[in-house]
C-alpha positions, 0 to 999 in steps of 0.5 A: 232713471238711466240716461245714455248719451249727452242728456244731463237730466238724470238725477246723479245726486250722490253718484260721486263714482265715475268709471271711464273706459276708452273705446277700442283703445289700442285700435283707436290710437293706432288709426287716429292719424289715419283718417282713411281707416276711420270706420273700416275693420281694423285689428290690432295684433300680430302673428298667426299665433298671436291674439287680437289686442283690439279691434275697431267696432267695424271689425267687431260687427263680424264677431272679432273680439279682444283676446281671440286668436288671430287666425280666427279673427282673420277667418271672421273678417278676412278683409280687416287691416291688421296693424302691429301694436305700438306699446310705446305710443299706447303708453304715452297716450294712456299716461296723458289720459290719466293726467287729464283725469287727475286734473279733475280729481286726485282720486284716480285708480287705474284699472288698466291702460285704458280705463280708471275709476274716479272719486269726484266728491271733492271736485263738485265745488268746481263742477256742478254735478258728476255728470258735468265732470264726465261730459267734461272729460269725454270732451277733453279726451276727444279734443286732446287725444282724438279718441273716444271714451265711455263714461258710467256715473254711479254711487259705487264702482261696480255699478259705475263700471257696468254703466260705462259698458252700457254707454259704449261706444262714446256715451254716458250712462247715469244710474241714479242711487234709487235706480240701482236694483232696476238697472242690475236685476235684469243683467246676466249673472256674468256681467257682475264685476269679478264673475268668471266663466266657472262661477257663471257655470255654477250659478247657471246649474242653480238656475240662476241667469240674471242678477235678479235671480241672485238677489232673490236667492237666500244667502244661505243657499248661495253660501252652501253652493259657492262658499261662504265668502263668495255666496255672501258677496254676490248676494250683496252685489246683487242689491247694489253692495260694493266692498271696492274702495277707490285707491289713488295711484299715480303712474311713473311716480309709484312702483308698479303693482306687478311685473310680469312677462309671458311667451307664446311658443312658435308651436305647442310644447309638451316637453317639460324641460323646454317649459322650465327653460322658458320659465328660467328665461322669463324669471331673469327678465322679470327680475331684471325689470324689477331691480331696474324699477327698484322694487321687490315682490312677494307673490309669484304667479304662474300662468300656463295656457294649453293648445285649446286656450284653456288657462291655468293660474297658480300663485304662491306668496313667499315669506320675504320680499325678493327680486332674485332670479333663483327664488322667483324661478324656483317658485315658478318651477315648483308651481309648474311641477305641482301641476303634474302635466303629462305630456300636455300641449302647452301654447304659452307660459307666463310669470308675474310677481305681485305685492311689490314694494319699494326695494329700499324699504325691504329688509332681508333676514340672513338665515343661520349659516348664510353668507352675507354675500350671495346671489343679490351681489351676482344679480347686481353684477349681471345688471352692470354687465347688461347695461355696459355691454347690452342685453345680448352680450350680458351674462346669462344662466348656462342653461339659457346659453346652451339653449341658444346654440344651433 
């Protein structure tokens, strides 16, 4: 019922969703021009306080994983070669890969730089089957980019994504429409798309270890334990239901879905004033990028990571679209203050603005008594100064100027 590898005999009738995931993308790109490193343990990351961005499968055999602290990765695999990331190169390869996908179907939804959903129903006139499309794309990427990818073919996005995981590395898995429950039910509950660690713990407390356990649990019980919406959604997912609709997006031709920045402190910080100053700096960085991309956003998300790598995320949606530093920073500062942290040791903070749209289409309603010229003109002037004199000499908030003095 489920086929892994190059076999084209599985029944893929009606399986028009493909999920493609690059294999150890950042590491594969980093070493593709270094044949002497192929098959060797390589880690892409940087700094003792950084995290692993990617690792080759040879390094993964020692337990190295993405997002792992570099210090731990070095202990697990001291013989690994550590390569600093080259995001410009990663972005170029990612753009080429996405364009390869779009040469087959316009319905491509990138999930990140190294993975995407494809809806290929309209492409079956050119190709005999979804499986052949998957194999065609695997071959092209290997030939053009000299990296490998894994492909999942199914009737829904969730199952296709799970199938591509089973195909790793460098394989293809087809889950026929009549084999969905046989594929899903043996899986661990945390393999379902969107199930986080907290939800997995709740499910384990209920004695639910596999997707099949969720499927056999009454919806009413799941709703009482997890909440009405989540309980019903998990039960539907356990039977192959999927509410995700593939939305076509293009890279540089459309606004980014979100813009953000974060900073890992050189040592853990427990001073709220230092954290707020860093949030201000990140806000100026994010809003400058937004104005450069001609977008405005409505939802501000704050991320705080503590010394033990526990991470808190808080969001607030504003009443109006904005790209102004005072509004973004003010919201982030309020979110941070609401956490009521008392001398907590903070490792990293980050700000992200979401729900972006074309800035030219966003209108701003002046409040009663508000001046027609204000922060928006100030920020545009700062942008012009930065463009002319360079970011190092650009105008900055006084708080940041004070912090930069010896």
